VOGU-3710 file (C-alpha; in Angstrom, 3 decimals, decimal comma):
1> mssdagleap> 66,005/112,177/42,402  64,681/109,463/44,666  66,752/108,592/47,702  67,268/104,975/46,605  68,865/106,132/43,331  71,804/107,946/44,914  75,156/106,970/46,376  75,364/106,586/50,133  77,299/109,330/51,924  80,682/108,260/53,384
11> adgrpiqvli> 80,463/106,840/56,923  82,700/109,593/58,309  80,185/112,228/57,220  82,547/114,010/54,818  81,172/115,261/51,466  81,562/113,025/48,431  84,860/113,990/46,800  85,351/114,059/43,037  88,421/113,348/40,902  88,693/114,531/37,301
21> tggtgyvggr> 91,126/113,035/34,832  91,505/115,162/31,723  90,755/118,353/33,637  92,947/120,417/31,325  91,107/119,114/28,248  88,174/120,548/26,320  85,331/118,890/28,227  87,132/118,361/31,533  88,102/122,010/31,891  84,507/123,117/31,489
31> lllrllerge> 83,179/120,376/33,727  85,369/121,242/36,694  84,201/124,867/36,542  80,601/123,687/36,749  81,416/121,419/39,663  83,141/124,271/41,483  80,157/126,548/40,879  78,020/123,905/42,587  80,319/123,878/45,599  81,899/120,474/44,947
41> rvrvlvrdle> 85,293/119,465/46,301  87,340/118,667/43,211  90,698/116,953/42,822  92,381/117,080/39,396  94,887/114,515/38,181  97,583/116,161/36,034  100,856/114,994/34,543  102,546/118,407/34,707  101,918/120,161/38,009  103,590/123,450/37,074
51> rakargwsdd> 101,601/123,871/33,866  98,373/123,103/35,713  99,147/125,772/38,310  98,958/128,380/35,535  95,261/127,637/34,997  92,790/130,127/36,388  91,050/127,467/38,481  94,196/125,964/40,043  93,700/127,664/43,428  90,141/126,329/43,702
61> velvqgdlld> 90,939/122,640/43,230  93,305/120,088/44,716  96,003/119,321/42,144  97,714/115,948/42,259  100,467/114,851/39,916  100,190/111,388/38,417  100,030/109,311/35,264  97,419/106,815/34,114  100,257/104,529/33,071  101,670/104,547/36,632
71> vdslraaleg> 99,443/102,504/38,956  101,139/103,700/42,138  100,559/107,366/41,266  96,913/106,530/40,513  96,439/104,903/43,912  97,676/108,071/45,600  95,466/110,267/43,426  92,355/108,159/44,091  92,780/107,965/47,850  89,631/109,244/49,546
81> idvayylvhs> 87,812/109,684/46,223  84,259/108,440/45,754  83,415/109,549/42,199  85,893/109,824/39,315  85,401/111,347/35,870  87,397/109,540/33,201  87,820/112,036/30,352  91,124/111,140/28,710  92,107/109,851/25,271  95,596/109,471/23,826
91> mcarddfaev> 94,941/110,064/20,122  97,611/112,678/19,494  100,027/111,529/22,171  101,385/108,388/20,485  100,874/106,278/17,374  99,910/103,280/19,533  97,154/105,271/21,272  94,780/102,289/21,408  97,256/100,230/23,423  98,024/103,217/25,662
101> drqaahnfve> 94,325/103,821/26,363  93,779/100,101/27,000  96,577/99,965/29,579  95,451/103,233/31,188  91,923/101,878/31,660  93,188/98,630/33,205  95,430/100,619/35,568  92,506/102,813/36,593  90,390/99,762/37,410  93,219/98,240/39,451
111> agqqlkqviy> 93,855/101,432/41,426  90,220/102,474/41,900  88,551/99,474/43,531  87,148/101,670/46,333  85,357/103,997/43,879  81,591/104,204/44,127  81,159/105,529/40,596  83,212/106,164/37,469  81,760/108,488/34,831  83,211/108,010/31,357
121> lggiapasss> 82,483/110,042/28,218  82,779/107,735/25,230  81,432/107,638/21,700  78,161/106,280/20,311  78,744/102,795/18,960  77,864/102,370/15,266  75,323/99,695/14,383  77,672/98,134/11,834  80,511/96,040/13,263  82,578/96,902/10,168
131> afdssehlss> 82,697/100,488/11,433  85,016/99,379/14,222  87,305/97,803/11,631  87,566/101,112/9,755  87,947/103,313/12,853  90,562/102,436/15,454  89,436/105,546/17,323  85,826/104,376/17,735  86,977/100,888/18,606  89,385/102,172/21,262
141> rnevgeilra> 86,847/104,461/22,920  84,336/101,638/23,186  86,984/99,225/24,466  87,892/101,662/27,259  84,221/101,795/28,252  84,019/98,008/28,344  87,114/97,770/30,571  85,798/100,371/33,022  82,296/98,849/33,173  83,686/95,362/33,715
151> glpttelrag> 85,864/96,388/36,663  84,110/99,323/38,362  80,570/100,740/38,873  80,567/102,874/35,733  78,252/105,257/33,940  79,287/105,460/30,291  77,811/108,422/28,466  78,112/107,891/24,726  78,072/110,971/22,513  78,414/111,736/18,827
161> pvigggsasf> 80,153/114,907/17,566  80,376/117,417/20,433  79,422/120,887/19,198  80,975/123,876/20,932  83,588/126,537/20,232  86,928/124,754/20,304  85,655/121,176/20,025  87,399/119,222/17,277  84,128/118,220/15,576  82,810/121,769/15,477
171> emvrylterl> 86,120/123,186/14,287  86,205/120,740/11,366  82,726/121,865/10,314  83,664/125,516/10,836  86,848/125,495/8,780  85,566/123,349/5,921  82,436/125,469/5,560  84,153/128,829/5,975  87,063/128,144/3,644  85,434/126,242/0,796
181> pamvaprwil> 82,585/128,006/-1,077  82,094/124,829/-3,115  83,327/121,332/-2,406  83,226/117,848/-3,832  82,844/115,474/-0,886  82,694/111,691/-0,464  79,212/110,184/-0,546  79,504/109,023/3,038  78,904/112,608/4,202  75,269/111,615/3,671
191> nevqpvsvrd> 75,535/109,197/6,611  73,675/110,295/9,730  75,392/111,069/13,014  73,996/112,359/16,302  75,627/115,609/17,468  75,319/116,982/20,983  76,033/120,494/22,246  78,861/120,776/24,741  76,397/122,411/27,152  74,148/119,358/27,072
201> alsylmavkg> 77,093/116,972/27,398  78,146/118,855/30,535  74,602/118,786/31,886  74,500/114,994/31,545  77,958/114,622/33,107  76,735/116,608/36,087  73,352/114,882/36,317  74,647/111,298/36,377  76,943/111,942/39,339  75,732/109,951/42,322
211> rtdafgiidi> 72,972/108,176/40,379  73,225/104,414/40,900  70,328/103,958/38,483  72,502/105,535/35,794  75,145/102,804/35,782  75,749/101,240/32,366  75,504/102,846/28,926  73,530/106,026/28,187  73,463/107,453/24,657  73,060/111,233/24,484
221> gtepltfkqm> 72,457/113,643/21,614  70,030/115,752/19,650  68,287/115,063/16,321  70,241/112,966/13,774  71,845/114,862/10,899  74,102/113,995/8,013  77,528/115,610/8,005  76,410/117,455/4,850  73,449/118,887/6,765  75,760/119,928/9,590
231> meryaevrgl> 77,864/121,975/7,164  74,795/123,405/5,418  73,201/124,537/8,682  76,455/126,110/9,800  76,533/127,989/6,477  72,933/129,157/7,011  73,775/130,544/10,453  76,772/132,400/8,995  74,869/133,574/5,903  77,321/131,832/3,569
241> prlivpvpvl> 76,091/130,329/0,260  77,708/126,908/-0,089  77,611/124,138/-2,701  78,384/120,593/-1,490  78,359/117,807/-4,076  78,703/114,209/-2,788  80,566/111,804/-5,091  81,359/108,075/-4,650  85,105/108,610/-4,332  87,742/109,677/-1,816
251> aprlaalwvg> 88,832/107,110/0,747  88,540/108,071/4,447  92,304/108,287/4,959  92,722/110,546/1,921  89,756/112,670/3,030  91,311/113,050/6,481  94,593/114,201/4,967  92,614/116,742/2,919  90,932/118,021/6,100  94,371/118,364/7,691
261> fvtpipncla> 95,550/120,360/4,679  92,564/122,717/4,387  92,116/123,289/8,123  94,495/123,781/11,078  93,224/120,521/12,628  96,181/118,114/13,005  95,998/114,786/11,184  95,971/112,881/14,479  92,527/114,438/15,101  91,341/114,738/11,487
271> vplvegvvhp> 91,678/111,000/10,842  89,411/109,829/13,715  86,931/112,631/13,017  86,556/111,553/9,401  86,476/107,866/10,298  83,672/108,663/12,717  81,288/109,661/9,898  82,206/106,990/7,337  79,377/104,853/8,769  76,041/105,953/10,271
281> vlgdtrrars> 76,532/106,495/14,018  73,181/106,833/15,775  72,358/106,264/19,409  69,213/105,334/21,315  68,581/108,305/23,611  65,431/106,898/25,258  67,264/105,979/28,471  68,741/109,481/28,751  65,297/111,036/28,310  63,798/108,682/30,873
291> lfpeiepisy> 66,454/109,222/33,554  66,871/112,959/32,984  63,638/114,462/31,617  64,764/117,876/32,870  67,517/117,962/30,206  66,078/118,939/26,841  68,903/118,762/24,274  69,152/121,894/22,186  69,118/121,664/18,402  72,298/121,488/16,358
301> rkavelalqk> 71,533/124,903/14,867  71,204/126,463/18,328  74,460/124,787/19,386  76,215/126,364/16,389  74,797/129,791/17,237  76,051/129,476/20,817  79,477/128,282/19,689  79,840/131,215/17,321  79,173/133,675/20,124  82,753/133,067/21,263
311> tdagevvtrw> 84,007/135,055/18,287  81,733/138,027/18,926  83,378/141,362/19,653  84,798/141,624/23,130  84,958/137,882/23,796  87,390/136,607/21,228  90,531/138,306/22,488  89,887/137,599/26,140  89,506/133,902/25,343  92,827/133,852/23,508
321> siaggapdsg> 94,661/136,068/25,989  98,385/136,016/25,357  99,591/137,218/28,767  101,886/134,598/30,248  101,789/132,520/27,083  103,675/134,618/24,557  106,748/133,301/22,769  110,087/134,333/24,250  110,880/136,355/21,149  109,976/136,736/17,490
331> vrlvdeegvv> 106,661/135,904/15,809  103,989/133,274/16,347  101,082/132,693/13,948  98,193/130,660/15,380  95,025/129,682/13,512  92,405/128,059/15,750  88,730/128,215/16,663  87,969/130,467/13,695  90,426/133,154/14,793  93,914/133,897/13,503
341> revrtqvvda> 96,391/135,361/15,990  99,586/137,010/14,840  101,740/137,495/17,946  104,959/139,491/18,181  106,922/140,061/21,350  110,068/141,770/22,553  111,634/142,475/25,933  112,034/146,228/26,396  114,494/147,984/28,697  111,791/150,206/30,190
351> speslfrafs> 109,118/150,218/32,868  105,523/149,126/32,134  104,493/152,785/32,493  106,896/153,941/29,767  105,986/151,080/27,464  102,277/151,723/27,942  102,780/155,413/27,139  104,593/154,441/23,958  101,902/152,202/22,468  98,894/154,096/23,836
361> slggergwrv> 99,981/157,259/21,988  99,848/155,626/18,545  97,648/157,122/15,838  96,186/160,550/15,252  98,626/163,295/14,267  101,585/161,274/15,520  100,773/158,473/13,124  101,665/154,826/13,557  105,445/155,195/13,949  106,388/153,151/10,862
371> wnwawvargv> 105,166/152,803/7,285  102,925/155,858/7,710  102,400/156,128/3,944  100,919/152,603/4,005  98,584/153,530/6,871  97,456/156,639/4,940  96,881/154,559/1,801  94,849/152,032/3,799  92,794/154,888/5,235  92,068/156,331/1,792
381> ldqlvggpgl> 91,055/152,920/0,485  88,781/152,443/3,487  87,048/155,784/2,841  86,514/154,842/-0,814  84,559/151,731/0,228  82,507/153,563/2,863  84,672/153,162/5,967  85,839/155,898/8,361  89,455/155,977/7,155  91,937/157,948/9,243
391> rrgrrdpdvl> 89,944/161,175/9,275  88,644/160,712/12,846  92,123/160,970/14,371  92,221/160,852/18,165  90,713/163,107/20,828  93,845/163,466/22,992  97,471/162,792/22,012  98,241/160,868/25,200  95,088/159,595/26,933  92,382/157,284/25,623
401> ypgealdfwr> 89,024/156,169/26,969  87,221/152,883/26,284  84,674/153,307/23,519  86,205/156,312/21,779  87,378/156,424/18,156  91,036/156,263/17,171  91,497/156,664/13,391  89,716/153,613/11,932  89,811/151,773/15,276  87,581/151,817/18,355
411> veeyrphsll> 89,165/151,577/21,812  87,725/148,368/23,242  89,832/148,120/26,386  92,215/150,627/27,964  93,971/149,438/31,096  96,690/151,951/32,129  100,206/150,527/32,312  99,197/147,067/31,074  96,860/146,734/28,071  95,375/148,528/25,064
421> rlraemkvpg> 92,973/146,733/22,723  91,615/148,301/19,556  88,729/146,944/17,487  88,852/147,631/13,754  86,046/149,666/12,217  87,562/149,778/8,740  85,842/147,688/6,075  87,229/144,142/6,240  85,651/140,718/5,505  85,541/139,739/9,159
431> rawlqfeaip> 86,320/141,205/12,581  89,762/142,432/13,575  91,547/143,639/16,704  95,004/144,974/17,521  96,223/144,514/21,074  99,289/145,656/23,008  100,339/144,339/26,416  103,047/145,450/28,840  104,037/142,517/31,055  106,602/143,145/33,831
441> eeggtrlvqt> 109,618/140,838/33,778  112,890/140,731/35,632  115,186/143,221/33,952  112,520/144,981/31,878  109,026/144,713/30,423  107,742/142,360/27,770  105,866/143,982/24,906  103,297/141,643/23,360  101,574/142,840/20,193  98,744/140,663/18,879
451> affaptgffg> 96,696/141,084/15,729  93,434/139,092/15,864  91,262/138,351/12,846  87,998/136,385/12,736  87,361/136,022/8,990  83,949/135,706/7,377  83,867/133,038/4,714  86,385/132,211/2,017  87,128/135,824/1,112  87,918/136,578/4,739
461> wlywygiypf> 90,641/133,924/4,773  91,856/135,066/1,351  92,072/138,662/2,600  94,006/137,735/5,732  96,606/135,555/4,107  96,856/137,983/1,188  97,894/140,850/3,481  100,056/138,713/5,773  103,314/139,608/3,912  102,542/143,290/4,588
471> halifsdmvk> 101,779/142,571/8,243  105,057/140,729/8,523  106,869/143,959/7,620  104,661/146,613/9,194  103,845/144,951/12,514  107,408/143,715/13,038  108,758/147,223/12,476  106,039/148,638/14,755  107,116/146,421/17,670  110,698/147,666/17,291
481> avardaeale> 109,577/151,299/17,036  107,357/151,092/20,117  110,223/149,472/22,036  112,574/152,318/21,023  109,998/154,935/22,037  109,509/153,274/25,428  113,250/153,175/26,110  113,543/156,845/25,128  110,671/157,738/27,465  112,384/155,806/30,240
491> ldpkr> 115,449/158,032/29,843  113,429/161,250/29,446  109,876/160,968/30,876  109,080/164,567/29,807  109,311/163,753/26,102
//
């Protein structure tokens, strides 16, 4: 980078300080980690200070409580800041999200007159003006960019569908392709859009910081694809045969409601996602290539492969860790990012040591505490289809080691007095884990039992929801049985 293309250092010699709005969001959370890795001083604007303190990065940043709709709180948050990332949208917050985002942008301009650069991640503007009429979401995102550019020195990166594990665009492709072996889709899925991997989006967000020659609009993305091609390439990566037949029917609003029904994506996100592909949305990436030749956008297929790595064995359950976020009691069923979590929890009148002993001694000759005939039947069925069944048992009745077999499970993580995670090796249409946690609490220990399942294709989802009624009985009874065992061990440790 040439010296005349960068921001001047502050007169007092201090490092340029960065503010992130939307730091707890999908892109913002990843961006701040990259900034911290580079040694940047980062301040994060949050509305709920206590919730933000629970994030793993909270001790490494400066947290400041404020609201984009409160100008005075923005002035305090922006004090001493040179560069600000504007990464917020209000789609699911309120029905009048466009008005909320408009006011928030005006407030930011009013409070941030000393800023040397604002970096905003918006959406690629469609060539057809009628597209803005059919998509309030696209119109609002572009209006926010116009407000920021008019009032502050702004770099507006415009992106199409962001592809990464957990991004709304990728999750829509994932769920539609996984769950529907054949689908009739509206003809506008043949319109081209310009996806971008989340890794490349982050690289651009980092690269534009401090670049005065990057002010204005910069379109980013990889090769154009139709939404149909995006689903087909996802299916190829997953090895799933899929039939997609475009037909000249199905209005965008109705299609969005269908997406909300078939997938766990809420309608407040499904509607703008669908509206975003009703018209061709292609950008001109020549300026991005000219300013940042070192960034070579990866292909959509490669982005899908990288996103799917998050559901590989060993990564999926650590990403969706339940510690500190379990329900107070009862059952919670969560279906997101291609993984279903079935969480059960109960406070036990026992120490973490006793509770850990209770759940880490499951299996083998002692069995699984409840519904043992069902476990035996499942083991026999597994053997009939070529799986290990229950014949492997366990090496020791009390102690386990990571990597060893336990009936038709494999011990993936064994952390004395706190956690046991088992990976299923029985034959199932997907990947499955069973995890137990002992979390100390005042007056006892919280037992958190989580069943994870990452299904493969339509039959994986069918299998999971088909056996859910059995899980509801067996796993609920197992939590109660483990709790009773732990309380008995607390009274008589020699048992």
